[in-house]
N, C-alpha and C positions, 0 to 999 in steps of 0.2 A: 514593567518589562518581564517577560517570561524567560526562564533560564533553560537553555538546551542541555540535555544530558549527554555527556561524552563517555564513551566506553573504549578502553584501550585494549587491543589485541596484540599479539607478538609482532606482527608485521603490517598492521593497518589500524585505522581508527574509525569508529562509527559514532556519529552524533545524531541523537534522536531529536527531531525538530517538531515541537508541538505547534501546529499551525492555527489553532483556534484560541481565542483569549478566554474561553471558558469551556467546561466539559459539555458535551452533548448528552441528551437523554432521549432515547428512542422509546416510543410507546410499546408496552409489552405485546400489544396485538400485531406488531410488526413481525412477531415470531408466532405463527399460527399454532405450532405444536407446544408452545410454552404453557403448561398447565397451571391451574390455580395453586396446586400444591407446590410446584417448583417456584412460582412467583413468591410464595410465602417463605419457602426454604431459603431462597437466595436474597430475600429482602428487596424485591424488585417492584414494590407497590408504586414507587415514584417514577418508575421507568428503568430502562436499561442504559446505564451510563457507559459512555465510550468517548474516544478522542478523534481528532483529525490530525494525522501525522505524516511526516516524511522522514527520510533518513539520508544523511550525508556520509559518504565513504571517502576517506583520504588514504591513499596508498601510492607509493612510488612517485611522489611529487605531483600526483593527479588528484582531481576531485570529481566525484560522481554523486548524483542524486538518485534515490529510488522514489519515483512519483513526485508531484509538485503541488498537490492540494488544489483548492479552489482558486478561481481568479480573484485578484485583490479587490475587485469591485464588490465581492461578497463580504469583505471584512479583512481584519488582520490575517496575514498569512506568510507564505514563504519569503517574500521580499523583506519583511521585518526581521524574520529569523536570521536571514543571511547578513543583513546589515549589523545585527547584534554581534555576529561572529566576524565582522569586518571582511566578509567575502563578497566580491563583486560578481555579477552574473557572468561576465566574460571569463571568470576563473573556473567555471564549471565545464569539464571536458566531456562528460558522458551523463546521460539520463536514461535510467532503466524504468520502463513503464510496465506496471502490473496489468493494467487494463484501462479502457477508455472512458470510464465514468467521469463526470465533470469534476468530482472532488479528488481526482487523481491527475488530470491533465490540464485543468483550468489555469494553473500557475505557469504554464508554458508561455502564455501571452500576458501582456501588461493590461492595465485598466483601459488603455486606448486600443486594445486588440492588436497590438504590435508585438513582434517577436521579442522575447525577453532574454533568451539564452542564445546569443548570436554565434557562439563558437562550439556549442555542445552537439555531439552526435546523439540522436534520440533512438534508443533501441526498444523494439516492440516485436512480439511474436507474429509470425505470418498469419496464424490463425486469428489472433485478435484484430490485426489490421484488416484482414479480409472480411471479418464479420461486421465491421463498422463502415469501412471506407469503400469497399467494392460492392456496395449495396445501393439501391435507389435512395436518393436524398429523402430524408424525413426529419421530423422534429427531434426524434431520438438521436440521430447521428449528425445533426447539424454542427454542433460544437467540434466533435472529433474531425469531421471533414474540413472545417475551417482551419483548425490548428494543423492538421497534417498538410494542408495546402501551403500554409505559411512556412512550414518546416520541410517542405518537400525535398530540398537539397541536403538536408541533414538527417533524414530518417533512414534507419537501417532495420530492415525486417529480418529476423533470424529464425532458424530452425532450432529445435531443442537439442540437437546434437552438436550445435555450433559452440565454439569457444568464444566467449565474450571478453571484452577488454577488462583488464585489472584482475583477471582470474575469477570473474563472476560467472556462476553457473546458473542457467535458467532451468526451471523445473515445471512441468505441466501441473496445473491445479484447476482444471476446467470445471465449470459449474456455475460459479458466480456470474461469469460471462463465458462466451464460447472459447475464448483464448486466454482466460485468466492465468497469469504466470506468477510464480514466486521465484525468488533469487537467493542463491547461497554464495557467501564469501567466507571461506574458512569455517569457523565455528558459529557464524552468524547467519540466520535464516530470516529473510524478509518475506512474510506470509501474505502481504497485500490485504485483501478483504476476505481471507479465509475465516476470520473471527470478527463478528460484530458485537457479540455479547460475551465478553471475557468471563463474567461471573459464572456462567453455566455452560458455554459451548465447549470448553475444554473437556468437561466431564460428560457433556451430552452433545456430541458432534452430530447427532441425528436431527437436531433442532436447527432449522434454517430460517433466515429472515425471508419475507415474501419476495424480496428483490433478487434472490438467487435465481438465475434464469433456468437452470436445470437442477432440480432438487436432488435427484439421485446422484448425478455427477458431483454435485457440491458436497454431499455427505461422504461419498467415497474419497474425494480429495481431502476433506478435513481429516478423516480417519487415517488415511495413508500418510499424510504429511505429519500429523502429530505423532504417529508411530515412528516415523523416520527420525523426527526430532528427538524423541525420547531415546531411541536406540543409539543415536550418535551424540547424545548429550549436547545438543545445540542450544545456543541462545536464540531467542525468538523476538523479532520485532514486527509489529503489525500496525497498519495504518489506522486501526480503530481500537487498539488496546488502551486500557486505562492507565494514565500516568501515575495514579495514586499507588499502584503497585509496581511501577516502573515498566516501561515498554520493552526493556531488554533484560531477560532473565531466563534461567533454565526452568523448564516447566515439567510438570507431572512426576516429580521424583518423590511423591508422597502417595499413599493410599488413603482414600477418603474413608 
């Protein structure tokens, strides 16, 4: 059984949920600008290690999730983590979605493609929703369209100036997808897919994985968000950060 990591803040709790039963390792060629010298410097010969994660927010007697990982047909995931915490799906009040890639929304439905969180409101930026759902059907947006249809009575599309439930603040971080969103609650920042290679991207935000849709926007978002986090001394949680160094920590307070 995997152990979830709980972090207590003055008026809320964040629990990091590791959704895979083992670490993933991305090939270094997934990062086209990752040089031979950097691969050697950061000891990446065996690949770029990362995780698949979600986060549980508990505040004011309510429960919310940030993303839901892959569908349980793909392997152990969110249902197992929630069972370990003795949390039932109907206890989840809100789900904040960073973007519509399958490893972030797949857990919204069960292995039979049925609704999993019957009482939760699903929050997604209007930009992300439009870039996937208000487009012609294709293989790329098939899962997103299916899930949004299933949840059509529970979906809330927000603007970035909107106030979200539980004091959660949405922040633009476009580039990975057209509406990629990060979220802040107090001193905790959920950065979604801003970082896929924790070992080097904090120090080299100019290096993108090939699946960042807009490289220029992604680089700018990474630089701006990491600067913001440093200036405000925020804890950072990311869906692909390595658990070996803990997914919740203050970053960059050292000079290399």
